N, C-alpha and C positions, 0 to 999 in steps of 0.2 A: 230282393234283398231281403234278408231276415232282419227284423229290427228286435231291439231290446235284449240282444245277446250280451252277456258280460263275460269276460275272460280275466283270469289272475295274470296271465302272462301271454305273449303272443305265441309261445310255444304250444299252448292249448289249442290255439286256431290252427296251427300246422298239423297237429296230431290229429285234430278232428277230421282233417281231409286224408292225410296219408298214414295215420297211425294204424296199429295193428301189426300181425305178423306177416301178411301177405301183400299188402298194398305197396310197400317200398320195394318188394321184389318183383312185383308186376311191372312197376314203373321203371325199374332198373332195365329189365329186359326190353321194354319198349323204346329205351334209348338207342337200341340197336335197329329199329324199324318196325314196321306193322307186324302185328302178330294175329294168328287165328287161335281159336279155342284149343284145339289140339296141340299147338305149339306150345302154349302155355302149359298144358297138362305134361307135356314131355320134359320142358324145362324146370317145372316145379312139381316133381312127382309126389310130394307129401301133401299137395292141396287137393281137396275133393272137388267134383264137378260143381257141387251146391255152393260151396264157398267161393269158388272161382267166380261163378256167375254173379253172386252177390257182391263181392269186391268190385268186379268190372262194372256192375250196375252203379254202385255207389261212386266210382271214379267218374263214370259218364255224368252223373247227376251233379258232381261237384264242378263239372267242366275241365277236368284234368286230362281227360282222354276221350276220343270220340269213337263211336261205332259206326262202322262203315258196313251196310249191308247191300250185297249185289243182288240184283233182280235176276237170278238165275237158278237152274236146276242142275246139281243139287244146289241148295242155299249155300252161299258163301258170306260169312262175316268176318271182318277184320277190325282190329283195334289199333288206335295210334295216338300218340301224344297230341294234344292240342297245343297252341301257342302258349297259353297259360300253363300247360303240363311241361313244356320246356323250360319254364322258369324255375323248375325244380332240379334242373341238371346238376348245378353247382352243389346243392344240398346233397343229392344222391352221391355225387363223387366224393364229398367229404365223408359221407356214411361209409362208402366202400373203403377209402383210405383208413378210417378209424377202425373198420372191421378188420382189415389186413393186419393192422398193428395189434388188435385185441387178440386175434388168432395167434399170431406169433408169440405174443407175450404168454398166453394161457397154454396153448398147445404146441409151440415150437414147430418142429418137424412132423409132429404126429397128426397134424391137420390137412385136409385136402379141400380145396375150393373147387368145385365142378364148373362154375360159370363165372369166369371173369374175376378181376381184382382191378385196383385202381389204374393199372397200365392199360387196361382195356376201355376205360371210360374217360380218358383224358382227351382233351381236343375239341 
């Protein structure tokens, strides 16, 4: 445990773990099951390999996801949510719902969502 850290609001602590452009997107995709590096790159085409690796490492360090390395050739690595990571499910669902509303409000029918909306994350 880190000691001596001071937060102005609990939101800061949340953003410290899942903040940024890609971490919530990575977590969203993991709600549908384990993913490999190549799958993330297909699902998130705008992310670079370097950034993906960094974000995954940080999420592993924070205990939100786990890295599963299989002892085989060629090497196989998968990522999945930990129990702690699953505790973010409701937050991610609310973010999806808000995002759907925001997209509709700002762009109407002129926007497209490639991967899911709130109807895909319920349950």
